[in-house]
VMD Tcl script that builds the backbone (N, CA, C; Angstrom):
set m [mol new atoms 342]
animate dup $m
set s [atomselect $m all]
$s set {name element resname resid chain x y z} {
  {N N MET 1 A 98.627 8.511 41.297}
  {CA C MET 1 A 98.292 7.222 40.671}
  {C C MET 1 A 98.028 7.499 39.191}
  {N N GLY 2 A 97.909 6.408 38.394}
  {CA C GLY 2 A 97.686 6.492 36.897}
  {C C GLY 2 A 96.230 7.019 36.536}
  {N N HIS 3 A 96.078 7.138 35.294}
  {CA C HIS 3 A 94.758 7.565 34.756}
  {C C HIS 3 A 93.766 6.402 34.983}
  {N N PRO 4 A 92.595 6.698 35.371}
  {CA C PRO 4 A 91.613 5.579 35.462}
  {C C PRO 4 A 91.290 5.048 34.195}
  {N N GLN 5 A 91.083 3.633 34.182}
  {CA C GLN 5 A 90.704 3.045 32.884}
  {C C GLN 5 A 89.260 3.363 32.513}
  {N N PRO 6 A 89.031 3.596 31.262}
  {CA C PRO 6 A 87.603 3.888 30.876}
  {C C PRO 6 A 86.862 2.603 30.931}
  {N N HIS 7 A 85.568 2.741 31.317}
  {CA C HIS 7 A 84.601 1.503 31.312}
  {C C HIS 7 A 84.379 1.022 29.882}
  {N N ARG 8 A 84.497 -0.254 29.746}
  {CA C ARG 8 A 84.218 -0.914 28.495}
  {C C ARG 8 A 82.923 -1.598 28.464}
  {N N LEU 9 A 82.090 -1.446 27.517}
  {CA C LEU 9 A 80.898 -2.237 27.233}
  {C C LEU 9 A 81.171 -3.298 26.257}
  {N N VAL 10 A 80.961 -4.586 26.626}
  {CA C VAL 10 A 81.094 -5.731 25.768}
  {C C VAL 10 A 79.751 -6.191 25.313}
  {N N VAL 11 A 79.650 -6.199 24.001}
  {CA C VAL 11 A 78.253 -6.478 23.414}
  {C C VAL 11 A 78.523 -7.681 22.552}
  {N N PRO 12 A 77.789 -8.741 22.799}
  {CA C PRO 12 A 77.974 -10.021 21.855}
  {C C PRO 12 A 77.457 -9.581 20.519}
  {N N VAL 13 A 78.238 -10.026 19.449}
  {CA C VAL 13 A 77.899 -9.763 18.111}
  {C C VAL 13 A 77.578 -11.109 17.443}
  {N N ARG 14 A 76.548 -11.179 16.657}
  {CA C ARG 14 A 76.253 -12.391 15.941}
  {C C ARG 14 A 77.015 -12.335 14.672}
  {N N GLY 15 A 77.842 -13.415 14.497}
  {CA C GLY 15 A 78.695 -13.517 13.253}
  {C C GLY 15 A 78.470 -14.772 12.593}
  {N N ARG 16 A 79.374 -15.139 11.716}
  {CA C ARG 16 A 79.258 -16.343 10.919}
  {C C ARG 16 A 79.604 -17.593 11.601}
  {N N GLY 17 A 80.317 -17.469 12.783}
  {CA C GLY 17 A 80.866 -18.618 13.413}
  {C C GLY 17 A 79.744 -19.438 13.945}
  {N N ARG 18 A 80.169 -20.659 14.479}
  {CA C ARG 18 A 79.158 -21.611 14.982}
  {C C ARG 18 A 79.473 -21.927 16.439}
  {N N GLY 19 A 79.967 -20.914 17.167}
  {CA C GLY 19 A 80.279 -21.143 18.553}
  {C C GLY 19 A 79.087 -21.351 19.473}
  {N N GLY 20 A 79.277 -22.054 20.523}
  {CA C GLY 20 A 78.181 -22.129 21.504}
  {C C GLY 20 A 77.207 -23.190 21.243}
  {N N PRO 21 A 76.639 -23.752 22.222}
  {CA C PRO 21 A 75.597 -24.882 22.109}
  {C C PRO 21 A 74.241 -24.495 21.819}
  {N N VAL 22 A 73.869 -23.211 21.830}
  {CA C VAL 22 A 72.482 -22.877 21.652}
  {C C VAL 22 A 72.221 -22.457 20.159}
  {N N GLY 23 A 71.230 -23.084 19.572}
  {CA C GLY 23 A 70.842 -22.777 18.187}
  {C C GLY 23 A 69.756 -21.703 18.127}
  {N N CYS 24 A 69.184 -21.683 16.967}
  {CA C CYS 24 A 68.010 -20.692 16.804}
  {C C CYS 24 A 66.881 -21.048 17.704}
  {N N GLY 25 A 66.131 -20.055 18.124}
  {CA C GLY 25 A 64.972 -20.312 18.942}
  {C C GLY 25 A 65.290 -20.884 20.396}
  {N N GLY 26 A 66.528 -20.778 20.736}
  {CA C GLY 26 A 66.964 -21.271 22.174}
  {C C GLY 26 A 66.995 -22.696 22.242}
  {N N HIS 27 A 66.855 -23.510 21.136}
  {CA C HIS 27 A 66.955 -24.904 21.275}
  {C C HIS 27 A 68.388 -25.297 21.449}
  {N N LEU 28 A 68.618 -26.266 22.224}
  {CA C LEU 28 A 69.989 -26.800 22.419}
  {C C LEU 28 A 70.320 -27.686 21.269}
  {N N ILE 29 A 71.485 -27.584 20.757}
  {CA C ILE 29 A 71.848 -28.500 19.603}
  {C C ILE 29 A 72.766 -29.595 20.310}
  {N N GLY 30 A 72.345 -30.756 20.234}
  {CA C GLY 30 A 73.139 -31.923 20.786}
  {C C GLY 30 A 73.944 -32.616 19.686}
  {N N ASN 31 A 74.397 -33.824 20.048}
  {CA C ASN 31 A 75.090 -34.654 19.049}
  {C C ASN 31 A 74.040 -35.154 18.093}
  {N N ARG 32 A 74.399 -35.809 17.087}
  {CA C ARG 32 A 73.434 -36.273 16.013}
  {C C ARG 32 A 72.339 -37.121 16.678}
  {N N GLN 33 A 72.569 -37.817 17.737}
  {CA C GLN 33 A 71.579 -38.703 18.322}
  {C C GLN 33 A 70.729 -37.879 19.302}
  {N N GLY 34 A 70.956 -36.594 19.439}
  {CA C GLY 34 A 70.275 -35.881 20.460}
  {C C GLY 34 A 68.724 -35.939 20.253}
  {N N PRO 35 A 67.915 -35.982 21.315}
  {CA C PRO 35 A 66.516 -36.078 21.182}
  {C C PRO 35 A 65.827 -34.802 20.757}
  {N N ARG 36 A 66.436 -33.651 20.789}
  {CA C ARG 36 A 65.834 -32.354 20.545}
  {C C ARG 36 A 66.004 -31.883 19.087}
  {N N MET 37 A 66.624 -32.739 18.186}
  {CA C MET 37 A 66.901 -32.315 16.791}
  {C C MET 37 A 65.570 -32.191 16.041}
  {N N GLU 38 A 64.490 -32.969 16.383}
  {CA C GLU 38 A 63.271 -32.786 15.612}
  {C C GLU 38 A 62.533 -31.483 16.006}
  {N N ASN 39 A 62.959 -30.784 17.065}
  {CA C ASN 39 A 62.298 -29.533 17.370}
  {C C ASN 39 A 62.886 -28.369 16.591}
  {N N LEU 40 A 63.984 -28.534 15.906}
  {CA C LEU 40 A 64.636 -27.550 15.164}
  {C C LEU 40 A 64.025 -27.301 13.750}
  {N N PRO 41 A 63.809 -26.098 13.340}
  {CA C PRO 41 A 63.174 -25.914 11.940}
  {C C PRO 41 A 64.161 -26.469 10.855}
  {N N CYS 42 A 63.462 -26.946 9.833}
  {CA C CYS 42 A 64.083 -27.511 8.638}
  {C C CYS 42 A 63.929 -26.431 7.481}
  {N N MET 43 A 63.136 -25.423 7.636}
  {CA C MET 43 A 62.834 -24.507 6.535}
  {C C MET 43 A 63.457 -23.164 6.722}
  {N N VAL 44 A 63.862 -22.567 5.607}
  {CA C VAL 44 A 64.427 -21.191 5.579}
  {C C VAL 44 A 63.609 -20.409 4.641}
  {N N SER 45 A 63.500 -19.144 4.994}
  {CA C SER 45 A 62.870 -18.137 4.097}
  {C C SER 45 A 64.047 -17.243 3.681}
  {N N ILE 46 A 64.298 -17.103 2.316}
  {CA C ILE 46 A 65.273 -16.289 1.742}
  {C C ILE 46 A 64.621 -15.016 1.293}
  {N N GLU 47 A 64.889 -13.889 1.834}
  {CA C GLU 47 A 64.191 -12.672 1.591}
  {C C GLU 47 A 65.097 -11.571 1.040}
  {N N GLY 48 A 64.547 -10.582 0.289}
  {CA C GLY 48 A 65.262 -9.560 -0.278}
  {C C GLY 48 A 65.988 -9.828 -1.489}
  {N N LEU 49 A 65.484 -10.863 -2.246}
  {CA C LEU 49 A 66.069 -11.246 -3.507}
  {C C LEU 49 A 65.999 -10.131 -4.608}
  {N N SER 50 A 67.031 -10.107 -5.394}
  {CA C SER 50 A 66.992 -9.274 -6.591}
  {C C SER 50 A 66.031 -9.841 -7.698}
  {N N SER 51 A 65.498 -9.040 -8.537}
  {CA C SER 51 A 64.612 -9.563 -9.519}
  {C C SER 51 A 65.334 -10.361 -10.503}
  {N N SER 52 A 66.685 -10.294 -10.591}
  {CA C SER 52 A 67.497 -11.013 -11.535}
  {C C SER 52 A 67.939 -12.438 -10.963}
  {N N THR 53 A 67.778 -12.701 -9.712}
  {CA C THR 53 A 68.163 -13.901 -9.041}
  {C C THR 53 A 67.353 -15.048 -9.667}
  {N N THR 54 A 67.946 -16.119 -10.063}
  {CA C THR 54 A 67.274 -17.269 -10.617}
  {C C THR 54 A 67.046 -18.421 -9.710}
  {N N GLU 55 A 66.188 -19.294 -9.991}
  {CA C GLU 55 A 66.010 -20.437 -9.213}
  {C C GLU 55 A 67.207 -21.323 -9.114}
  {N N LYS 56 A 67.940 -21.387 -10.315}
  {CA C LYS 56 A 69.163 -22.226 -10.331}
  {C C LYS 56 A 70.192 -21.631 -9.395}
  {N N GLN 57 A 70.311 -20.332 -9.271}
  {CA C GLN 57 A 71.398 -19.767 -8.351}
  {C C GLN 57 A 71.020 -20.214 -6.954}
  {N N LEU 58 A 69.773 -20.064 -6.559}
  {CA C LEU 58 A 69.352 -20.366 -5.248}
  {C C LEU 58 A 69.401 -21.843 -4.896}
  {N N THR 59 A 69.048 -22.683 -5.890}
  {CA C THR 59 A 69.149 -24.180 -5.609}
  {C C THR 59 A 70.619 -24.617 -5.509}
  {N N ASN 60 A 71.571 -23.916 -6.255}
  {CA C ASN 60 A 72.943 -24.218 -6.204}
  {C C ASN 60 A 73.422 -23.886 -4.698}
  {N N LEU 61 A 73.041 -22.714 -4.230}
  {CA C LEU 61 A 73.342 -22.315 -2.876}
  {C C LEU 61 A 72.905 -23.216 -1.761}
  {N N LEU 62 A 71.655 -23.590 -1.921}
  {CA C LEU 62 A 70.961 -24.542 -1.025}
  {C C LEU 62 A 71.692 -25.893 -0.954}
  {N N SER 63 A 71.910 -26.339 -2.133}
  {CA C SER 63 A 72.487 -27.745 -2.225}
  {C C SER 63 A 73.913 -27.778 -1.840}
  {N N SER 64 A 74.590 -26.604 -1.830}
  {CA C SER 64 A 75.938 -26.606 -1.395}
  {C C SER 64 A 76.006 -26.906 0.104}
  {N N ILE 65 A 74.927 -26.707 0.899}
  {CA C ILE 65 A 74.911 -26.994 2.248}
  {C C ILE 65 A 74.347 -28.402 2.513}
  {N N GLY 66 A 73.340 -28.835 1.905}
  {CA C GLY 66 A 72.830 -30.140 2.092}
  {C C GLY 66 A 71.614 -30.428 1.142}
  {N N PRO 67 A 71.048 -31.595 1.203}
  {CA C PRO 67 A 69.949 -31.942 0.319}
  {C C PRO 67 A 68.697 -31.189 0.789}
  {N N ILE 68 A 67.848 -30.742 -0.249}
  {CA C ILE 68 A 66.675 -30.071 0.006}
  {C C ILE 68 A 65.478 -30.915 -0.386}
  {N N LYS 69 A 64.396 -30.820 0.396}
  {CA C LYS 69 A 63.125 -31.561 0.124}
  {C C LYS 69 A 62.297 -30.768 -0.780}
  {N N MET 70 A 62.200 -29.493 -0.518}
  {CA C MET 70 A 61.285 -28.561 -1.224}
  {C C MET 70 A 61.833 -27.248 -1.437}
  {N N PHE 71 A 61.553 -26.586 -2.637}
  {CA C PHE 71 A 61.950 -25.297 -2.891}
  {C C PHE 71 A 60.926 -24.556 -3.675}
  {N N THR 72 A 60.421 -23.419 -3.183}
  {CA C THR 72 A 59.416 -22.536 -3.818}
  {C C THR 72 A 60.078 -21.095 -3.984}
  {N N MET 73 A 60.010 -20.646 -5.173}
  {CA C MET 73 A 60.461 -19.244 -5.399}
  {C C MET 73 A 59.193 -18.333 -5.596}
  {N N LEU 74 A 59.227 -17.229 -4.910}
  {CA C LEU 74 A 58.115 -16.306 -5.033}
  {C C LEU 74 A 58.634 -14.958 -5.545}
  {N N PRO 75 A 58.901 -14.805 -6.879}
  {CA C PRO 75 A 59.526 -13.627 -7.304}
  {C C PRO 75 A 58.748 -12.275 -7.129}
  {N N GLN 76 A 57.410 -12.377 -7.043}
  {CA C GLN 76 A 56.587 -11.207 -6.769}
  {C C GLN 76 A 56.925 -10.595 -5.429}
  {N N GLN 77 A 57.107 -11.513 -4.473}
  {CA C GLN 77 A 57.462 -11.143 -3.015}
  {C C GLN 77 A 58.979 -11.008 -2.787}
  {N N ARG 78 A 59.706 -11.174 -3.857}
  {CA C ARG 78 A 61.219 -11.178 -3.755}
  {C C ARG 78 A 61.771 -12.076 -2.652}
  {N N ARG 79 A 61.202 -13.332 -2.602}
  {CA C ARG 79 A 61.590 -14.244 -1.615}
  {C C ARG 79 A 61.493 -15.686 -2.110}
  {N N ALA 80 A 62.001 -16.577 -1.376}
  {CA C ALA 80 A 62.000 -17.980 -1.647}
  {C C ALA 80 A 61.919 -18.810 -0.321}
  {N N VAL 81 A 61.452 -19.986 -0.429}
  {CA C VAL 81 A 61.306 -20.797 0.828}
  {C C VAL 81 A 61.768 -22.166 0.385}
  {N N ALA 82 A 62.637 -22.739 1.260}
  {CA C ALA 82 A 63.254 -24.073 1.019}
  {C C ALA 82 A 63.175 -24.893 2.312}
  {N N LYS 83 A 62.975 -26.215 2.173}
  {CA C LYS 83 A 62.961 -27.149 3.281}
  {C C LYS 83 A 64.065 -28.119 3.097}
  {N N PHE 84 A 64.982 -28.214 4.072}
  {CA C PHE 84 A 66.108 -29.072 4.096}
  {C C PHE 84 A 65.691 -30.498 4.700}
  {N N VAL 85 A 66.413 -31.452 4.264}
  {CA C VAL 85 A 66.139 -32.835 4.917}
  {C C VAL 85 A 66.486 -32.833 6.347}
  {N N ASN 86 A 67.637 -32.154 6.655}
  {CA C ASN 86 A 68.206 -32.142 7.952}
  {C C ASN 86 A 68.091 -30.716 8.635}
  {N N PRO 87 A 67.633 -30.571 9.752}
  {CA C PRO 87 A 67.542 -29.256 10.475}
  {C C PRO 87 A 68.890 -28.604 10.615}
  {N N GLN 88 A 69.903 -29.335 10.784}
  {CA C GLN 88 A 71.267 -28.768 10.987}
  {C C GLN 88 A 71.693 -28.039 9.653}
  {N N HIS 89 A 71.215 -28.571 8.484}
  {CA C HIS 89 A 71.561 -27.861 7.264}
  {C C HIS 89 A 70.870 -26.529 7.161}
  {N N ALA 90 A 69.684 -26.497 7.661}
  {CA C ALA 90 A 68.970 -25.239 7.699}
  {C C ALA 90 A 69.679 -24.152 8.492}
  {N N GLN 91 A 70.132 -24.542 9.635}
  {CA C GLN 91 A 70.926 -23.645 10.504}
  {C C GLN 91 A 72.241 -23.267 9.894}
  {N N SER 92 A 72.839 -24.274 9.205}
  {CA C SER 92 A 74.112 -23.980 8.642}
  {C C SER 92 A 73.971 -22.994 7.395}
  {N N PHE 93 A 72.850 -23.219 6.644}
  {CA C PHE 93 A 72.557 -22.318 5.564}
  {C C PHE 93 A 72.376 -20.811 6.066}
  {N N GLN 94 A 71.561 -20.782 7.169}
  {CA C GLN 94 A 71.423 -19.406 7.709}
  {C C GLN 94 A 72.729 -18.814 8.126}
  {N N HIS 95 A 73.534 -19.498 8.906}
  {CA C HIS 95 A 74.846 -18.933 9.310}
  {C C HIS 95 A 75.713 -18.566 8.093}
  {N N SER 96 A 75.628 -19.337 7.101}
  {CA C SER 96 A 76.587 -19.116 5.913}
  {C C SER 96 A 76.074 -18.118 5.039}
  {N N PHE 97 A 74.787 -17.850 4.772}
  {CA C PHE 97 A 74.259 -16.989 3.774}
  {C C PHE 97 A 73.416 -15.778 4.279}
  {N N HIS 98 A 73.163 -15.624 5.548}
  {CA C HIS 98 A 72.359 -14.451 6.037}
  {C C HIS 98 A 73.211 -13.240 5.802}
  {N N ARG 99 A 72.648 -12.217 5.121}
  {CA C ARG 99 A 73.282 -10.970 4.733}
  {C C ARG 99 A 74.393 -11.106 3.735}
  {N N HIS 100 A 74.255 -12.275 2.903}
  {CA C HIS 100 A 75.131 -12.559 1.770}
  {C C HIS 100 A 74.606 -11.745 0.592}
  {N N MET 101 A 75.532 -11.282 -0.307}
  {CA C MET 101 A 75.124 -10.572 -1.502}
  {C C MET 101 A 75.009 -11.464 -2.629}
  {N N ILE 102 A 73.854 -11.367 -3.199}
  {CA C ILE 102 A 73.538 -12.068 -4.496}
  {C C ILE 102 A 72.915 -11.040 -5.513}
  {N N ASP 103 A 73.539 -10.944 -6.641}
  {CA C ASP 103 A 72.999 -10.014 -7.681}
  {C C ASP 103 A 72.826 -8.663 -7.073}
  {N N LEU 104 A 73.815 -8.173 -6.329}
  {CA C LEU 104 A 73.840 -6.825 -5.729}
  {C C LEU 104 A 72.692 -6.583 -4.747}
  {N N SER 105 A 72.113 -7.592 -4.109}
  {CA C SER 105 A 71.138 -7.524 -3.068}
  {C C SER 105 A 71.646 -8.365 -1.879}
  {N N HIS 106 A 71.564 -7.692 -0.718}
  {CA C HIS 106 A 71.816 -8.490 0.497}
  {C C HIS 106 A 70.631 -9.329 0.922}
  {N N ILE 107 A 70.771 -10.610 0.894}
  {CA C ILE 107 A 69.639 -11.453 1.215}
  {C C ILE 107 A 69.578 -11.582 2.790}
  {N N ASN 108 A 68.405 -11.882 3.297}
  {CA C ASN 108 A 68.169 -12.257 4.690}
  {C C ASN 108 A 67.649 -13.610 4.732}
  {N N VAL 109 A 68.312 -14.420 5.513}
  {CA C VAL 109 A 67.893 -15.866 5.637}
  {C C VAL 109 A 67.275 -16.040 7.085}
  {N N VAL 110 A 66.068 -16.485 7.196}
  {CA C VAL 110 A 65.308 -16.663 8.353}
  {C C VAL 110 A 64.917 -18.116 8.478}
  {N N LEU 111 A 65.133 -18.682 9.652}
  {CA C LEU 111 A 64.645 -20.050 9.974}
  {C C LEU 111 A 63.161 -19.950 10.251}
  {N N ILE 112 A 62.347 -20.818 9.721}
  {CA C ILE 112 A 60.934 -20.832 9.847}
  {C C ILE 112 A 60.393 -22.230 10.236}
  {N N ASP 113 A 59.431 -22.361 11.006}
  {CA C ASP 113 A 58.728 -23.652 11.295}
  {C C ASP 113 A 57.879 -24.042 10.083}
  {N N GLY 114 A 57.795 -25.339 9.855}
  {CA C GLY 114 A 56.983 -25.672 8.711}
  {C C GLY 114 A 56.979 -27.251 8.596}
}
mol reanalyze $m
mol bondsrecalc $m
mol representation Tube
mol addrep $m
């Protein structure tokens, strides 16, 4: 007989895609009229910023996804916090910009309740 096939371990990898119906925190994402949309976080924390990153750079990134209600930059902590009008925009921002490089720093984007 032939050589036995080696066992393969398949590990799901989190990428930039938007596949699957489950969003952050295990909340189901429905259509726009879905009743669970208000349970999703609208806020993002952008961490690991370079000291040379400006408010203008971040607001341009945020606005490229959707309208923002609030933005606060905390340069001493090398982070910023923003609140989107729509929770789907917060998720989209995280998917698009988590581990994105800005000013030679890889930023981390975390969804937060607020």
